[in-house]
C-alpha positions in Angstrom: 0.0 7.1 15.0 3.3 7.1 13.1 5.0 10.6 12.4 6.6 10.8 9.1 7.2 14.7 9.2 4.9 16.3 6.8 2.6 13.2 6.9 1.4 10.7 9.5 0.0 7.2 9.5 -3.0 6.9 11.6 -5.9 4.7 12.1 -8.8 4.8 9.5 -11.7 6.9 10.4 -15.2 7.4 9.2 -14.4 11.0 8.0 -11.8 9.5 5.7 -14.8 8.2 3.4 -15.1 11.4 1.5 -11.3 11.4 0.5 -11.4 7.8 -0.3 -14.6 8.4 -2.4 -12.6 11.0 -4.4 -9.6 8.8 -4.9 -11.4 5.5 -5.8 -13.5 7.2 -8.4 -10.7 9.0 -10.1 -9.3 7.1 -13.1 -5.9 8.7 -12.9 -5.4 7.4 -9.3 -6.9 3.8 -9.8 -5.7 3.0 -13.4 -2.4 1.5 -12.1 -3.7 -0.2 -9.1 -4.4 -4.1 -9.5 -7.8 -5.0 -8.0 -9.2 -1.6 -7.8 -12.2 -0.5 -9.7 -14.2 2.7 -10.0 -17.8 3.2 -9.0 -17.8 3.3 -5.2 -20.4 5.3 -3.3 -19.7 6.9 -0.1 -21.8 4.4 1.7 -19.7 1.7 0.0 -16.4 3.3 1.3 -17.9 3.8 4.9 -18.7 0.1 5.1 -15.2 -0.6 3.7 -13.7 1.3 6.5 -15.9 -0.4 9.2 -15.1 -3.8 7.7 -11.4 -3.4 7.5 -11.0 -1.6 10.8 -12.2 -4.7 12.8 -10.3 -7.4 10.8 -7.7 -9.3 12.9 -5.7 -10.3 9.7 -5.1 -6.7 8.7 -3.3 -3.6 9.9 -4.4 -0.4 8.0 -3.4 3.1 8.2 -4.7 6.5 6.7 -2.0 8.4 5.2 -2.7 12.0 6.4 -1.2 15.5 6.2 0.3 16.2 9.5 -1.1 19.8 9.7 -4.6 19.3 8.4 -5.0 15.5 9.3 -6.7 15.3 5.8 -6.5 11.7 4.4 -4.3 11.7 1.3 -4.2 7.9 0.9 -4.1 4.6 2.7 -1.7 1.8 3.2 -1.8 -1.6 5.0 -0.7 -5.1 5.5 -3.5 -7.6 4.5 -3.9 -11.3 4.8 -1.7 -11.4 7.7 -1.0 -15.1 8.4 0.8 -15.4 11.8 1.4 -19.2 11.3 3.7 -18.7 8.3 4.5 -15.3 9.2 3.6 -13.3 6.0 1.2 -10.5 4.9 0.5 -8.8 1.6 1.2 -5.0 1.3 -0.8 -2.5 -0.6 -0.8 1.3 -0.9 -2.5 4.1 -2.6 -1.7 7.8 -2.5 -4.8 9.4 -3.9 -4.0 13.1 -3.5 -2.0 14.0 -6.8 -0.2 16.9 -5.1 1.9 14.2 -3.1 2.8 12.3 -6.1 6.5 12.4 -7.1 7.8 13.6 -3.8 9.1 10.3 -2.4 6.0 9.7 -0.2 5.2 6.3 -1.6 8.8 5.1 -1.0 8.9 6.6 2.5 5.5 5.0 3.7 6.4 1.6 2.0 9.7 1.5 3.9 8.1 2.5 7.3 5.3 -0.1 6.9 7.5 -2.8 5.6 9.9 -2.2 8.5 6.9 -2.1 11.0 5.7 -5.6 9.7 9.1 -7.3 10.1 10.0 -5.6 13.4 6.5 -5.5 15.2 4.7 -8.3 13.5 7.6 -10.6 13.2 6.8 -11.4 9.6 9.2 -13.5 7.4 7.8 -12.4 4.1 5.8 -9.5 2.7 4.3 -9.7 -0.7 2.6 -7.4 -3.1 1.1 -7.2 -6.6 1.8 -4.5 -9.1 0.6 -4.0 -12.7 3.7 -4.3 -14.9 3.0 -1.0 -16.7 3.4 0.7 -13.3 7.2 1.2 -13.8 7.3 3.9 -11.2 6.1 1.6 -8.4 8.1 -1.3 -9.7 11.3 0.9 -9.4 10.4 1.9 -5.8 9.7 -1.5 -4.7 13.0 -2.8 -6.2 15.0 -0.1 -4.7 13.5 -1.0 -1.3 14.6 -4.7 -1.9 11.5 -6.4 -3.2 12.1 -8.9 -5.8 9.8 -10.4 -8.6 8.4 -13.8 -7.7 6.5 -14.3 -11.2 3.9 -12.5 -13.4 0.3 -13.5 -14.2 -0.4 -12.5 -17.7 -3.5 -10.8 -18.8 -4.6 -10.5 -15.1 -6.3 -7.1 -15.2 -8.4 -5.3 -17.8 -7.9 -1.7 -18.3 -8.6 0.8 -21.0 -9.7 -2.1 -23.4 -6.7 -4.1 -23.0 -5.2 -6.8 -20.5 -2.5 -6.1 -18.3 0.0 -8.4 -16.6 0.3 -8.5 -12.7 3.8 -9.0 -11.1 4.1 -10.4 -7.7 7.0 -9.2 -5.6 8.2 -10.2 -2.2 10.7 -9.1 0.4 12.0 -11.5 3.0 13.0 -10.9 6.6 16.7 -11.7 6.0 16.9 -9.3 3.1 15.3 -6.6 5.2 17.6 -7.3 8.1 20.8 -7.0 5.7 19.3 -3.8 4.3 18.7 -2.4 7.7 22.2 -3.3 8.8 23.8 -1.7 5.7 22.0 1.5 6.5 23.6 1.5 10.1 27.0 1.3 8.9 
């Protein structure tokens, strides 16, 4: 478990399925998330938790309130490739009461730091819909850089949206960490 003060990162648990069911079926939550769609059943999400909890190429956490231990989202490093030392980052904060409070940035920074310092990653990538300016701003502030855009990659609300790929490299992360220590 990773203590973040008011929240913690902990292992996914079967009881998180109810919260995930709520988030993943809430259009306001999923509309800015690439690759997510609505229409999940609780059984789908229980199966998802089981599948992802046992994968050797992923590290996932539930984002939970520290006091209640209630799931408010999840975050992870996916498609971990130890040979080339890279992984894909993804996050969702589904409980709207936590939006706009800096939690996404804090969790992203902690997980990226964990990936570089504990998994010895060289590169962490992510995909973000180009209309999600709030997320792009956070990623850029943390040191992610655009690596390109796939046009008309996702379909939302009757229109196609572009998907930007971003990445952070180990050397950039180390330089940022060093600058914070000074």
